[in-house]
C-alpha positions in Angstrom: 13.5 13.8 -34.6 16.3 13.1 -36.5 18.1 9.8 -37.2 21.5 9.1 -38.5 22.7 10.3 -41.9 21.6 8.3 -44.9 20.0 5.9 -42.4 16.3 4.6 -42.5 14.3 2.4 -40.1 12.8 -0.9 -41.6 10.2 -2.5 -38.5 10.1 -6.3 -38.9 6.6 -7.5 -37.7 5.8 -10.6 -36.1 2.4 -11.9 -34.8 0.3 -9.8 -36.8 -3.0 -8.5 -35.6 -2.4 -9.7 -32.1 -1.7 -7.9 -29.0 1.3 -10.4 -28.0 2.7 -8.1 -26.0 0.0 -6.2 -24.8 0.9 -3.2 -26.8 -0.8 -2.2 -29.9 1.2 -0.5 -32.6 0.3 0.1 -36.0 -2.2 -2.9 -35.6 0.7 -5.3 -35.0 2.9 -6.2 -32.4 6.6 -5.3 -33.1 9.0 -7.8 -31.7 12.3 -6.7 -33.3 13.5 -3.4 -34.6 16.0 -3.6 -37.7 17.8 -0.2 -38.3 19.9 -0.5 -41.8 21.5 2.1 -43.8 22.7 2.6 -47.1 26.5 1.9 -47.7 28.8 5.1 -47.0 32.6 5.1 -46.4 34.0 6.3 -42.9 31.7 6.5 -39.5 32.1 5.7 -35.8 34.3 2.6 -35.1 32.4 -0.3 -34.1 34.5 -0.7 -30.5 32.6 1.2 -28.2 30.2 3.1 -30.8 27.2 5.1 -30.0 24.3 2.5 -30.6 21.6 4.7 -29.7 21.5 8.3 -28.6 18.9 11.1 -27.9 19.2 14.6 -26.9 16.4 17.2 -25.6 13.8 14.3 -25.3 10.3 15.7 -24.1 7.2 13.6 -23.3 4.2 14.7 -20.9 1.3 12.4 -20.6 -1.6 14.3 -19.1 -0.1 16.4 -16.4 2.9 14.0 -15.8 6.2 14.9 -17.1 7.9 11.6 -17.8 11.1 13.7 -19.9 12.1 17.3 -19.7 14.8 18.2 -22.1 16.6 14.7 -21.3 19.6 13.3 -22.8 21.2 9.9 -22.8 22.9 7.1 -24.9 23.9 3.5 -25.1 27.3 2.2 -26.4 28.3 -0.8 -28.0 29.0 -3.9 -25.6 27.6 -1.8 -22.5 25.3 -3.5 -19.9 23.1 -0.5 -18.7 20.6 -0.7 -15.8 18.0 1.8 -16.1 16.5 2.4 -12.5 13.8 5.3 -11.1 10.7 5.2 -9.2 7.6 3.3 -10.3 5.6 5.2 -13.1 8.6 7.6 -13.8 8.8 6.6 -17.7 11.2 3.8 -17.5 9.2 1.2 -19.7 8.2 4.1 -21.7 11.9 4.9 -22.8 11.9 1.3 -24.0 9.0 1.7 -26.2 10.6 5.0 -27.6 13.9 2.9 -28.5 12.1 0.0 -29.8 9.9 2.4 -32.2 6.5 1.6 -30.2 5.9 5.0 -29.1 7.0 8.4 -29.9 8.2 11.4 -27.8 6.7 15.0 -27.9 10.0 16.1 -29.1 13.7 15.2 -29.3 16.6 14.6 -31.5 17.3 10.6 -31.7 20.4 9.5 -33.5 20.6 5.2 -34.0 23.8 3.9 -35.4 23.6 2.2 -38.9 23.3 -1.4 -39.5 22.0 -2.2 -35.8 19.3 -4.9 -34.9 17.0 -4.1 -31.4 15.1 -6.6 -29.8 12.7 -5.7 -27.1 11.0 -7.8 -24.5 8.2 -6.1 -22.6 7.3 -6.4 -19.0 3.5 -7.8 -19.7 2.8 -10.4 -22.4 -0.7 -11.2 -23.7 -0.2 -14.5 -26.2 -2.5 -15.2 -28.9 -4.4 -18.2 -28.7 -2.8 -21.4 -30.3 0.7 -20.2 -30.1 3.0 -22.8 -28.9 6.3 -22.2 -27.2 8.4 -23.5 -30.2 6.6 -21.2 -32.5 7.0 -18.1 -30.2 11.1 -19.0 -29.5 11.6 -19.7 -33.4 10.3 -16.2 -34.5 13.6 -14.9 -32.8 15.5 -17.0 -35.5 13.7 -14.9 -38.5 16.9 -13.0 -39.1 19.1 -15.8 -39.2 16.7 -18.0 -41.6 17.0 -15.1 -44.0 20.5 -14.8 -43.8 20.6 -18.7 -44.8 18.0 -18.2 -47.5 19.7 -15.7 -48.8 23.4 -17.1 -48.5 22.4 -20.1 -50.4 21.0 -18.3 -53.6 24.3 -16.3 -53.9 27.1 -17.4 -56.3 30.1 -18.4 -53.9 32.4 -15.6 -55.7 30.2 -12.6 -54.7 31.1 -10.5 -52.1 27.6 -10.5 -50.5 28.4 -14.3 -50.0 31.4 -13.7 -48.1 29.7 -11.1 -46.0 26.8 -13.5 -45.1 29.2 -16.4 -44.1 31.1 -14.1 -42.0 28.0 -13.1 -40.2 26.8 -16.5 -39.9 30.3 -17.8 -38.5 30.2 -14.9 -36.0 26.9 -15.9 -34.7 27.3 -19.4 -35.1 24.1 -19.5 -36.7 24.9 -22.3 -39.5 22.3 -24.9 -37.5 19.6 -22.5 -35.9 17.9 -25.9 -34.6 20.8 -26.3 -32.4 20.8 -22.8 -31.3 17.3 -23.0 -30.4 18.2 -26.3 -28.1 21.0 -24.6 -26.6 19.1 -21.3 -25.5 15.9 -23.3 -24.3 18.1 -25.5 -22.3 19.9 -22.4 -20.7 16.8 -20.9 -19.8 14.8 -24.1 -18.5 12.1 -23.7 -20.8 9.5 -26.1 -20.9 8.0 -28.6 -23.0 8.1 -26.9 -26.7 4.7 -28.2 -27.7 2.8 -26.4 -24.7 0.4 -23.6 -25.7 1.8 -20.1 -24.2 -1.7 -19.4 -23.1 -1.4 -22.2 -20.5 1.9 -21.1 -18.9 2.7 -19.4 -15.7 4.1 -15.8 -15.6 7.4 -17.3 -14.9 7.5 -19.8 -17.5 6.0 -17.3 -20.0 8.9 -14.8 -19.0 11.4 -17.4 -19.7 9.9 -18.3 -23.2 9.8 -14.5 -24.3 13.4 -14.3 -22.8 14.3 -16.9 -25.0 12.6 -15.4 -28.0 14.3 -12.0 -27.5 18.1 -13.2 -26.7 18.4 -16.2 -29.4 18.7 -13.4 -32.1 21.7 -12.3 -30.4 20.5 -8.5 -31.5 23.1 -5.6 -31.3 21.0 -4.1 -28.5 18.9 -5.7 -26.1 16.2 -4.2 -24.2 14.9 -5.9 -21.1 11.9 -4.8 -18.9 12.1 -6.7 -15.7 13.7 -10.0 -16.9 14.0 -11.3 -13.9 10.2 -10.7 -12.0 8.7 -14.2 -11.6 11.9 -16.2 -12.2 13.4 -18.4 -9.6 17.0 -17.9 -8.5 18.4 -20.9 -10.7 17.2 -19.5 -14.0 18.3 -15.6 -12.8 21.7 -17.0 -12.3 21.7 -18.3 -16.0 20.5 -15.1 -17.2 23.3 -13.6 -15.4 25.8 -15.8 -17.0 24.4 -15.2 -20.3 24.5 -11.4 -20.4 27.9 -11.7 -18.6 29.2 -13.2 -21.7 27.2 -11.4 -24.4 28.7 -9.4 -27.1 26.2 -7.0 -27.8 24.6 -4.2 -25.5 21.8 -4.7 -23.2 19.7 -1.7 -21.6 17.5 -3.2 -18.9 15.0 -2.3 -16.4 15.6 -4.0 -13.0 14.9 -3.9 -9.1 16.7 -6.9 -8.8 20.0 -4.9 -6.9 21.9 -8.5 -7.0 21.1 -8.9 -10.4 22.3 -5.2 -11.2 25.3 -5.6 -9.2 26.5 -8.5 -10.8 25.7 -7.6 -14.3 25.6 -3.6 -15.0 28.8 -1.8 -16.2 26.7 1.6 -15.9 23.5 2.7 -14.1 21.0 5.4 -15.5 18.6 6.8 -13.4 15.5 8.6 -14.5 14.6 11.1 -12.1 12.0 13.8 -12.6 12.4 13.8 -16.3 16.0 13.7 -16.5 18.8 11.1 -16.9 21.7 10.7 -14.4 24.4 8.6 -15.1 27.1 6.5 -12.8 29.5 3.7 -13.4 30.0 1.0 -10.9 27.9 -0.9 -8.7 24.5 -0.2 -6.7 26.6 1.4 -3.7 28.5 3.6 -6.0 25.2 4.9 -7.8 23.8 5.2 -4.0 26.9 7.6 -3.1 26.7 9.2 -6.5 23.1 10.0 -5.9 23.6 11.4 -2.3 26.6 13.7 -3.6 24.5 14.7 -6.1 21.5 15.6 -4.0 23.8 17.4 -1.5 25.3 19.7 -4.2 22.0 20.3 -5.3 20.7 21.3 -1.7 23.9 23.4 -1.1 23.2 25.3 -4.3 19.7 25.9 -3.6 20.8 27.2 0.0 23.0 29.8 -1.9 20.4 30.6 -4.3 17.7 31.4 -1.4 20.4 33.2 0.5 21.1 35.5 -2.7 17.3 36.3 -3.2 16.9 37.3 0.5 19.9 40.0 0.3 18.6 41.4 -2.8 14.9 41.7 -1.7 16.5 43.5 1.4 18.5 45.6 -0.8 15.5 46.6 -3.2 13.5 47.5 0.3 16.0 49.7 2.1 17.6 51.5 -1.0 15.7 53.7 -3.2 18.6 53.8 -5.4 17.6 50.2 -6.3 15.0 51.8 -9.0 17.8 53.7 -10.8 18.3 52.9 -14.2 21.7 51.8 -13.7 20.8 49.2 -11.3 18.3 47.4 -13.9 20.9 44.9 -14.6 21.0 44.0 -11.0 17.1 43.8 -10.9 17.0 41.6 -14.0 19.8 38.9 -12.5 17.5 38.9 -9.5 14.3 37.9 -11.6 16.3 35.5 -13.7 17.5 33.6 -10.4 14.3 33.9 -8.6 12.6 32.1 -11.8 14.8 28.9 -11.3 13.1 26.0 -9.6 14.0 24.5 -6.6 15.7 20.6 -7.1 12.9 18.4 -7.2 12.8 15.6 -4.3 10.9 12.2 -5.3 8.4 11.6 -2.7 8.9 8.3 -0.3 6.5 5.7 0.7 5.4 5.8 4.4 5.0 2.1 4.9 2.9 1.2 8.0 2.7 -2.5 9.1 0.4 -2.3 12.2 2.1 -3.5 15.6 2.0 -7.2 16.1 -0.2 -8.4 19.0 1.7 -10.6 21.7 3.0 -14.1 20.5 3.4 -16.7 22.9 6.4 -19.1 23.1 5.0 -21.5 20.7 3.6 -20.1 17.3 3.0 -22.7 14.7 4.7 -26.3 15.0 5.0 -28.5 11.7 6.2 -32.3 12.8 6.9 -34.8 10.3 4.5 -33.2 7.6 4.0 -35.0 4.5 2.3 -33.7 1.8 1.5 -35.1 -2.1 -0.5 -34.0 -5.0 -1.2 -35.3 -8.5 1.4 -38.5 -7.6 4.4 -36.0 -6.7 5.5 -35.7 -3.1 5.9 -32.0 -2.1 7.0 -32.6 1.4 8.1 -35.7 3.1 8.7 -35.6 6.8 9.3 -32.0 7.1 9.8 -30.5 10.5 10.0 -26.9 11.6 8.9 -24.8 14.7 8.3 -21.1 14.0 8.9 -18.6 16.7 8.2 -14.8 17.0 11.7 -13.9 16.4 11.8 -15.8 12.9 11.8 -13.8 9.8 12.2 -16.8 7.3 12.7 -16.7 3.5 11.4 -19.2 1.0 13.1 -20.1 -1.8 13.1 -22.5 -4.7 12.2 -23.3 -8.2 8.8 -22.2 -9.8 6.2 -25.0 -9.0 8.3 -26.7 -6.3 5.8 -26.0 -3.6 6.5 -22.8 -1.8 2.8 -21.7 -1.6 1.6 -25.4 -0.9 3.6 -24.9 2.1 2.3 -21.7 3.1 -1.2 -23.0 2.9 0.0 -25.8 5.0 1.1 -23.7 7.6 -2.2 -21.8 7.6 -4.2 -24.8 7.7 -5.8 -24.1 4.3 -4.4 -27.5 3.4 -4.2 -30.6 5.5 -1.0 -33.0 5.4 -1.4 -36.7 4.3 0.3 -37.1 7.5 2.2 -35.4 10.6 0.9 -32.7 12.6 0.8 -28.7 12.1 0.0 -27.0 15.7 -1.0 -23.2 15.4 -0.9 -21.3 18.9 -4.4 -19.6 19.8 -2.6 -16.2 19.9 -1.7 -16.7 16.1 -3.4 -13.9 13.6 -2.3 -14.9 10.3 -2.1 -12.0 7.6 -1.9 -14.2 4.4 -3.5 -13.1 0.9 -2.6 -15.9 -1.7 -1.7 -15.0 -5.3 -5.1 -15.5 -6.9 -7.3 -13.7 -3.7 -4.9 -10.9 -4.0 -5.8 -10.0 -7.6 -6.9 -6.6 -8.3 -9.9 -5.4 -9.9 -8.9 -3.9 -13.2 -12.4 -1.9 -13.2 -12.1 -0.5 -9.7 -10.4 2.7 -8.8 -7.4 2.9 -6.4 -9.8 3.9 -3.7 -12.4 1.3 -4.1 -9.8 -1.4 -4.1 -8.8 -0.5 -0.7 -11.8 1.2 1.0 -14.5 -1.8 -0.4 -17.2 0.3 0.5 -15.7 1.9 3.7 -13.8 5.4 4.2 -11.9 4.5 7.1 -9.6 1.7 8.0 -8.3 0.6 11.5 -4.3 0.2 11.6 -3.8 -1.1 15.1 -4.9 1.5 17.5 -4.8 4.1 14.9 -8.0 5.0 12.6 -7.1 6.5 9.2 -8.9 7.6 6.2 -8.6 5.6 3.0 -7.2 8.6 1.4 -4.5 9.5 4.3 -3.7 5.6 4.2 -3.0 5.3 0.4 -1.0 8.8 0.4 1.5 7.1 2.4 1.9 4.5 -0.5 2.9 7.8 -2.7 -0.8 7.7 -4.4 -1.7 11.7 -5.1 -5.0 12.9 -5.4 -5.6 12.1 -9.1 -4.0 8.8 -9.0 -6.5 7.7 -6.1 -9.3 8.0 -8.3 -7.6 6.3 -11.3 -8.7 3.0 -12.6 -6.5 0.4 -11.5 -6.2 -1.0 -15.4 -4.3 2.4 -15.9 -1.7 1.9 -13.2 2.0 1.1 -14.1 3.2 -2.3 -13.0 5.0 -0.5 -9.9 1.7 1.0 -8.8 -0.2 -1.8 -9.0 2.7 -3.6 -6.9 2.3 -0.7 -4.2 -1.4 -1.2 -4.3 -1.3 -5.1 -3.5 1.0 -4.5 -1.0 -1.3 -1.7 0.6 -3.7 -4.3 0.4 -2.1 -6.7 2.2 -0.6 -4.9 5.1 -3.7 -3.2 6.0 -5.0 -6.4 7.4 -2.8 -6.3 10.6 -2.1 -9.6 12.3 1.1 -10.9 14.1 2.1 -13.6 11.6 2.7 -12.0 8.2 3.1 -14.0 5.2 4.2 -12.3 1.8 4.4 -14.3 -1.5 6.7 -12.2 -3.8 6.3 -8.8 -2.3 9.2 -7.5 -4.3 7.9 -7.9 -7.8 7.4 -4.5 -9.5 8.6 -2.4 -6.5 10.9 0.5 -7.2 14.4 0.6 -5.5 13.3 3.4 -3.2 10.2 1.3 -2.1 12.2 -1.9 -1.7 14.4 -0.3 1.0 11.6 0.9 3.0 9.8 -2.2 2.8 13.1 -4.0 4.1 13.4 -1.2 6.9 9.7 -2.1 7.7 10.0 -5.7 7.9 13.4 -5.6 9.6 11.4 -3.6 12.5 8.5 -5.9 12.4 8.1 -7.7 15.6 5.7 -10.6 14.7 6.7 -13.4 12.7 7.4 -13.2 9.2 7.3 -15.7 6.5 8.3 -14.3 2.8 8.5 -16.1 -0.7 11.0 -14.2 -2.7 13.5 -14.7 -5.3 15.0 -11.3 -4.5 18.7 -12.4 -3.0 19.2 -8.7 -1.8 15.9 -8.6 -0.2 16.5 -12.1 1.5 20.0 -11.2 2.7 18.7 -7.9 4.5 15.6 -9.1 5.9 15.9 -13.1 6.8 17.5 -15.0 9.6 16.3 -18.3 8.3 16.3 -20.0 4.8 13.8 -22.8 4.1 14.8 -23.9 0.6 13.1 -26.2 -2.0 16.1 -27.9 -3.5 16.1 -29.0 -7.4 16.4 -32.6 -6.3 12.9 -32.5 -4.2 14.5 -32.3 -1.0 13.6 -29.6 1.5 16.5 -27.9 3.7 16.5 -25.6 6.5 19.5 -23.1 7.2 19.7 -20.5 9.8 21.2 -17.3 8.6 20.5 -15.1 5.3 20.5 -16.1 1.8 24.2 -15.9 1.4 25.2 -17.7 4.2 22.6 -20.6 2.8 24.0 -20.5 -0.8 27.6 -21.2 0.8 26.6 -24.2 2.8 24.5 -25.4 -0.5 27.7 -25.2 -2.5 29.7 -27.0 0.0 27.1 -29.9 0.0 26.9 -30.3 -3.6 30.9 -30.4 -3.6 31.2 -32.8 -0.7 28.3 -35.0 -2.5 30.3 -35.0 -6.0 33.4 -35.7 -4.2 31.6 -39.0 -2.7 30.2 -39.8 -5.8 33.7 -39.8 -7.7 35.0 -42.0 -5.0 32.2 -44.3 -5.0 32.9 -44.6 -8.8 36.6 -44.8 -8.3 36.4 -48.0 -6.1 34.9 -50.4 -8.6 37.3 -49.8 -10.8 40.3 -50.5 -8.4 38.5 -53.7 -7.3 37.9 -54.8 -10.9 41.3 -54.5 -12.2 42.8 -57.9 -12.8 45.3 -58.9 -10.7 48.9 -59.5 -12.3 50.5 -63.2 -12.1 53.4 -61.6 -9.8 51.6 -58.6 -8.1 53.6 -56.0 -6.5 54.1 -55.3 -3.0 53.9 -51.3 -3.1 53.3 -48.6 -5.3 56.2 -48.2 -8.2 58.8 -45.2 -7.8 56.8 -43.6 -10.7 53.7 -44.0 -8.9 54.9 -42.5 -5.8 56.4 -39.6 -7.3 52.9 -39.2 -9.1 50.9 -39.5 -5.9 53.2 -36.8 -4.1 52.8 -34.3 -7.1 49.1 -34.9 -7.4 48.3 -33.2 -3.8 50.4 -30.4 -4.9 48.7 -30.1 -8.1 45.4 -30.2 -6.5 45.9 -27.9 -4.0 47.1 -25.5 -6.7 44.3 -26.0 -8.7 41.7 -25.5 -6.1 43.4 -22.2 -5.2 43.3 -20.9 -8.8 39.7 -22.0 -8.9 39.0 -20.2 -5.9 40.5 -17.2 -7.1 38.4 -17.0 -10.4 35.1 -17.9 -8.2 35.9 -14.9 -5.8 36.5 -12.5 -8.8 33.1 -13.8 -10.2 31.4 -13.5 -7.2 32.9 -9.7 -6.8 30.4 -6.8 -7.3 32.5 -4.7 -9.2 33.3 -7.7 -11.4 32.3 -6.7 -14.7 33.4 -3.2 -14.3 37.1 -4.3 -13.8 37.3 -7.6 -15.6 34.1 -7.5 -18.1 36.1 -8.1 -21.0 38.3 -11.0 -19.4 34.8 -12.8 -18.9 35.0 -15.3 -21.8 38.4 -16.2 -20.9 38.1 -16.3 -17.3 35.2 -18.5 -17.7 37.1 -20.9 -20.0 39.7 -20.9 -17.6 37.4 -21.9 -14.7 36.1 -24.8 -17.0 39.3 -26.1 -17.8 40.6 -26.2 -14.2 37.5 -28.0 -12.9 38.1 -30.6 -15.7 41.6 -30.9 -14.8 40.7 -30.9 -10.9 38.2 -33.9 -11.6 41.1 -35.9 -13.6 43.5 -34.9 -10.5 41.0 -36.7 -8.0 39.9 -39.7 -9.8 43.8 -40.3 -10.5 44.9 -39.8 -6.7 41.7 -41.9 -5.6 42.7 -44.9 -7.9 46.4 -44.6 -6.4 45.3 -44.4 -2.9 42.9 -47.5 -3.4 45.7 -49.2 -4.7 48.2 -48.0 -1.7 45.2 -49.3 0.5 45.2 -52.7 -1.2 49.2 -53.3 -0.5 48.5 -52.5 3.0 
């Protein structure tokens, strides 16, 4: 491998002699990779420079080829989404960029002076590490700059350079930066131990640790897994205004559409790049595969013609025709395009459900002094496909256990019809045994399983979930995150039933599997309840939303997630408007009455009231325009560089609108008093 001219690599390690990230490297866990260089003149300009580039990348693990003469690069200020089927090598690529793994061969070039921060998909926090200690390690670079700055004389060039860096990153007060980052990601109590956190909480802590140092290149492996929608929205907002580059692996298509400026697909060892949205990527992929199929059809047609010519013509063996035979051999040696196999997802046909399925009436449930449900009522029918959303720990799993009568309510009633056959495995019971093989985990001592009226072998069933022969006998602990997700799904779906309950089914599934799962659930003829934070998935599959709101209330909305989100925004806007009106009323009442009170508004106040209505309408229209821009799928492609300015304008307009409304309420209240 080769690196940039006159450059060298300096790896800074944290949490020594631990496996904090579940990856052992040099007997340490590498968190930040700093690449520095000898000072030289010239070089690539900072704008749009290539931060990391590889050509002729090759890597094989056993019989699996991860990279085959592959090439890709990441430029400054890009937000690149890396997609591909489970186990194709996406996480391995991030580890190669972070310096944790080495390819078999490849020419790697790294820009001088850049810092790289990597957040892996899985973490194994050491005992005794608190949240504050974990996140503070991300500030190590800023701490070293401050210490160095304080030791230098003010007139030195390095002193001036460090001052510029600290100002650029707003790093003069690391404690303030720590406070802002933790608040933005809703990180829990700083004194809690990382080993006590849930999967979602730990991911937020690790994300804070990764981004707080504001590296030149962020490497994020599944950053939205196990996170609630509110936290994901905060990450989207942060990355939208991030000044560095970001390469992230994600299967969250909503997140991908809002953040990515470019999509790179890793398919059969090669990289394919596409600028634009997820829809643009799918269209480009379809065009590419169509062109490959057409070229393959022409190749096969050529080979058939040449074989016929050789068979019927003795002249084909003459010396002057050897060139033609050589060309035939070269084209015959070319490989046909390889297509990724697709999962054949089977959900057994649901048995008949009656008019009444599950009916919850005035259900109240409390735990640990906290009321999770209060007078909650909802009737489930056979046609329902319900998405359950809300913050982590809000009570979504508790709702599922109340529905299935695994928990009893404090008050109220849960009726379950005799025809209902639940298929629900909670998060604790679905845990896979890492020591078992894939076959043992599904078969549980049996060679066949029954899927409705169909009896199928364990091997045949697993092959429908894209497990090849060599993977079927592989221990679960050696599977990738996506393969484990597919195995979990296979384990759940074999249970049948006519009331299917899925708790976070989309975590770690690749985009192809997600689309097939969505199609299968759309066609499912039983009742479906799914807990998910995947907004794209909820939009495609669900026709009802049950939402645990941040204020502790539980709402139900007919429609998909997009409709629920719009209705929630309307409710919040109306609530804020009512609160402003209530706040304005006491001020009007408390105003001291003058000795000679006027009988009407002054001329100036009348003119001001008239102008306020026009200002309010104009400001609301502009706010609507900016919000429509931000919600557009291609926003970051078309307006990415304008994002900070638009965000500031939006905040200013909202503040101005608040002022206009307050003054309007004051004048209207005054006018009413005269009447």
